[in-house]
N, C-alpha and C positions, 0 to 999 in steps of 0.2 A: 504494500500500500504506500502511495506517495505521501511524503511528509511535506506539507505545504507551509513554506516560510514566507511571511509577508513583511517587508521592510518599508517603513514610512519615513517621510520627512527627509529624504535624500541622505540616508545613513551612509557613512563613508564607504568607499569601494573596498577598503581593507577588510571589511566584514565578509565579503563574498568568498575568498579562497578558504577561509576557515569553515564557514558553513557548508561549503561544497563537499567537505570530507564526511559529512553526515550521510549515511546510506539513504538513498531514495529521496534526497532533498530536492525540492522544486522551489526555487527562489523567485519571488516577484518583488520588484522595486517600484516605489512611487516617490516622486519628489516632494509632494505636498502632504499636509496634514488633512485628512478627510473630515468632512463635517459628519454630524451624527448619523444621518441617513446613509451616507456612503460607507462609513465605518461599519455600521450594523450589517450591511450587505456583504462586505468583505470578510467579516469575522465568521460568517456562517460555515465556511469550510477551511478556516485557518487553524493550523496546528501550533505554529510558533509565530509570535508577533514581535517585530522590532520597531521601536518608536523613539521619539525624542520628547522634548518638553511641551510641544504644542498640542499633542493628541491626548484627550481626556479619556481615561479608561475607568469609569466608575462601576458600581455594582450592577446597575441596570445594563450597561454595555457588556460587561463580562457575561451576563446571563444570555447574551445573544451569540456566545462563542462556545458551542457545545463540544468542539474538538480541541479547544485550546489547552496546551500542555505547559507552555512557558512563554514569558514575556522578557524581552531584552530591552532595558531602558538605556539607550546609547547616550547617556548623560550622567551627571552625578546625582541630581535630585530625583525623587519619585513622588513628588507631591501631586502629580496628575494621575496617579494610579491608586485605586482603593486596594491597599495591600492586604487588609483583613479579608475582604471579599474574595480576592484572588486566592488566598490560602484556603479559605473555606470551600472553594471550588477545585482545590488541588492544582492550582496554577502557580508554578514557581516564577518569581520575579528576580531578575539580576540587573545590576547597574554597574557603572564603571567609576568607582570613587577615586581611583588612583591616576587615571589617565590625564587629567587636566591640571595636576598639582603644580607643575613647573609654570604653565601658562598663567595661572592665577598669581603665583608668587612673583613672577616677573612684572606683572601689571601693578601689583601693590608697590613694588620698589619704584617703578616709573612714576606712579601717582605721588608717592612720598617726595620725590625730587621736585616734581612740578609744583606741589602745594607749598613746600618750604621756600621755593624760589618765586612764589606768587605768579606763576605762569598763567593760570586761568584768567585772572582779572586783567592782566597785561594783554593777553590774547584777545579778550573781549574788547578792550579799549582800542587796540590797534585796528580791529575790524570797523570800529566807529570813527577812525581817523585820529585817535588820540595817541600820543607818544609818551608813555609812562617810563621814561628812562631814569630810574633812580634805584638806590639800593635799600631803601627803607623797607623793613620787614622781610628782607630777602636773605635766606641763609643757606649755607651748605648743609648737607645731611651728615657729613662726618662729625662725629662727636655727639650727635643728637640721639635721643632715646626713642626707639620704636616699641610701643606697647602692643603686644599680640594677645587678643582675647579669643581663646580657643586654640590650644597648642597641639593640634592633631597633625595630620599629614601635610596640610597646606601651611599651617602655622609654623611648623618646624622648618619647612623648606624656606619660607619667607624669612625666618630668623637667620638662617645661614647666609642667605643672599645679603641681608641687611648688614651683618657683621663683615662680610667681604668688602663692603664699601665704607666701612668705618663707623657704623652705627652701634650704639649699645642696645641690647635687647632685654626686655623684661616681659614676662608672660603671666597670664592667669587662665586657669582651667578648673572645671569642677572636679576633675579627676587628677590624681597624682601623676605627673609626667616627668620623664627623665629629660633634663635640659641637654640640648645639643650646643656645641661650641661653648661660648661664654655666657649664654642666656641664663637668666636667673628668674625664679618664680617670684611674683609679687605676693605679699601677705593676703591681699584680697583685691577685688576689682577696684574699689575706691582708691587704694594706694597706687595701683597702676595708672588710673586716670589722672591722678594728681602729679605723676612723675613724667609721663610720656609726652614727647613733642608731637608724635604722630601715633594715633591709635588705629589699629586695623582689626576688623572683626572676622573671625573664621569659626562661627558657631553653627550648629544644626538648627533645623526648625522644630522647636518643641514649645510647649506652653511656657516653660521657664525662660525661653529666650525672646518671647514676644515683648516688644518695647523694652528690651534689655537696656538700651541707651535712650533714656527718657529725659525729661527736663532736669530732674535731680542729678542724674549721672552726667549730663552735659555741663551742669554747673560745677561739678567736681573736676572737670577737665582743666588742665593747665591753661591759663589765658594765652591766646595766640597759638594754641595747638591745632592740629588738623585731624579730621576723622575720615577713615576709609571703610566702606562697606561693600565687599564683593561676596558676601555670604548669603544672607537671607533677607528678603525685603521687609519682613515684619520685625526685624531686630532693632530698628531705629524708629523713633517717633519723629516723623518727617516734619510735622508742624513745629515741634520743639526745636528741631535742628535748624529749620528756617529762621526762627527767632534768634538762636545762638549765633548764626552766621551774620544775619542782618544787623544785630546789635554789636558785633565786633568781638564777642567773647572768643570765638574761634576764628582762626586765620582762613580756613577753607575746608572743603570736604570733597571727596570723590565717591560718588554713589553709582553703583552698577545694578542694584536690585531694589525693587520697590514693592510696597504693599499691594498695589494694583498695577498690573502691567498690560499693555496692549496685547491682544491675542495674535495680531499680525501687523505687518508694516503698513497696511491700509488704515489702521486705526490711529487716532490722535493720542499722543503721549501727554498726559496731564500731570503736573506736579507744581507745587508752589516754589520749588527750588529753581524752576526755569528762569525766574526773574532775577536771580542773583548771579553776579559775575564771578564770585569766588568759589564756584562749584564746578567740578568735572562730572558731567552726566553722561553715562554710557548705557546702551540698551541690553543689559544682561549678557555681556560678552566676555566676562572674566575668563572663561575657559574656551572661548571660541577662537582657536587657532587651528591651522591645518594639522599641526603636529598632534594636538590634543584629540582632534576628531579621528585622525588615523589610529592613534593609540586606543581610543574608545572602540573603534570598529573591531580591533583585535581582541581587546580585553573582554568585552561583553560576549562576543561570538565564541570565544574559547570556553567561557562559562556555560553558554547554551549547549555547545557541542559536548562537553564533558557530562553535562546532566542527561542529555538525550542518548548518548552512546554508552555511558557507564553508570548512570544514576548518581554521579558525584555531585554534591552541592557545595560550591565554593562561592562565598560572598553573596548568597541570596539575602534579600532584604525582608523575606517573609517566611522562610523555611529554616529548619535547623541545618547547621553545617554537617556534612556527611562525607568523610574521606573514605575512598574505596580504592582497591587495587584492580588488577586485571581480572576479568571474569574467570572464575574457577569452576567451570562446568560448561554445559552446552548453551546455556542462556541465563540472563539476569532479569528477574522480575523486580520492578520498582513499585513500591506500594506506599502511598501517602494516606494517612489516617488521622483521626482525632486521637489524642493521647488519652486513652482510657483502658481500664483493665480488660483483659481477655482478647484483645484484637489479634495479638500474635498467635495465641493458641487456636483461634478460629482460622487464621490464615494457614497455619501448619496443617490443620485438619482438612481443609479444602485441597491443599497440595497432596496430602497423603491419600485422600480419596481418589485423586487423579493418577495415583501411582508415581508421583514425582518425588525425588529425593533431594533434600537440601544439602548442597555441597559446601556452602559458605553463606554467612549472614552478616550484614552490616546494619546496625540500627542506631538511630539517634532520635531524641525527643527534645522539644523546647517550645515554649510559648503555646502549649496546648496542641502542638502538631507533632506527629511522628512520621519518620520516613525510614523504610526498610529497603535495602537492596539485597535480594535473595537469589543466590546462584543455584541453579537447578541442573539435574543430570540430563534433562532434555527440554526442548522448547515446549512451553505450555500451549495447548490448543485453544481455539476460540471459546469452547464450552467452559474450560477451566478459568479463563480470564473473566468470563461472564459471572462465574460463581464467586470469584474473588471480589468483583465489583459489588456483589450483593451482600458482602460481609458488613455488618453494622459498623458504623464509624468510618468506612472507607470514603476517602475523598477523591482519589484517582489511582489508577494503576496502568502500567504499560511495560512492555518488554523492551529493554535497552537495545539500541540499534547496533551496537558493537562496531564502531568505525574501524576501518583498516588501519592497523598500527603503523604501517609504513607511511600512510598518508598523514597521520597525526604527527609522526616524527618529522616529516617534511615541513609541516606548518611550524612546529616548534623551532626548527633550525633556521627558518626564515625570520621569525618575529622575536625570538628571545635574544 
């Protein structure tokens, strides 16, 4: 049976060679983000969906995809996907959290230099015919302090680049983090804000980070400091930031993400920050480089391939991690289920009734979901698979496709 893979929103071409190693894969590409009616029709016979940030996949839309096994989000965020609804339907969701790290970090450093040199308002003035040739409020970044809020993969990379150009680095995170280079942790967020010449945000979207930088936090920032947000739009109170910039408390800001963003280039971008000269406004392009998109194409596609061919779960945002080796038998059955007592005993009973012997078993549970990769002495027939699907608590089940090892090795040798 053909495995139909649908890639939307002009996913980078680097995805194709990886996905082509999946047996019986039939890949269809679209350059645009379909509207709801078109997407509903497309999902009727789609097994694997690849999308980016403009395609909304909510519970109602997932219900229109009876064959869907996996979703590849060729981006870092998954706010446009109902992850819980996907898990409840046995649909694995994978994203690419590591592919755009360098791209975002480089842009932060570029913004820090521009803001400390007052480039935004000088650029705006020059376009109006004004010639602001003075050194007032213009500084080198060397010796200045970069405050990093959220010291994860992007935060740490940003800190290393900042140190390379002579900046001091202080960071704050809700979890204990190992400092890299000469970076040091701040006692708390308030201490970081009071010390940093430039504050950059690298936090996830959670209830705790909504309006993380509000009027109170902005008032705690060092007078003349600058704020950079390439993380999540809801992390900054835009109205409060507007007032802090207009009143002169902050030197400037660079904002790439917003609480409400246009769905397409045809829609008008609205923000009170548009009227200010001392702000760099960009349309959510922190990770939008050719290099990042190429890396995303490979990273997400490899996760999809390994899941479909081996039952391996690496970096899923809605399923437990499951490390597996090569298939030790004639076939591997992948079984997703709700984590409740008796599921595995029922599965074993169905397999035993079919005369199938389990040669190896991998099992992981987390967040109320269980996933088992069961190696069998022969390939289960359609009747056995139907019986497995009837087990209470079953979310989804399929037989792993077992990609050609030589083809997989070829992909690794090209992209690693």
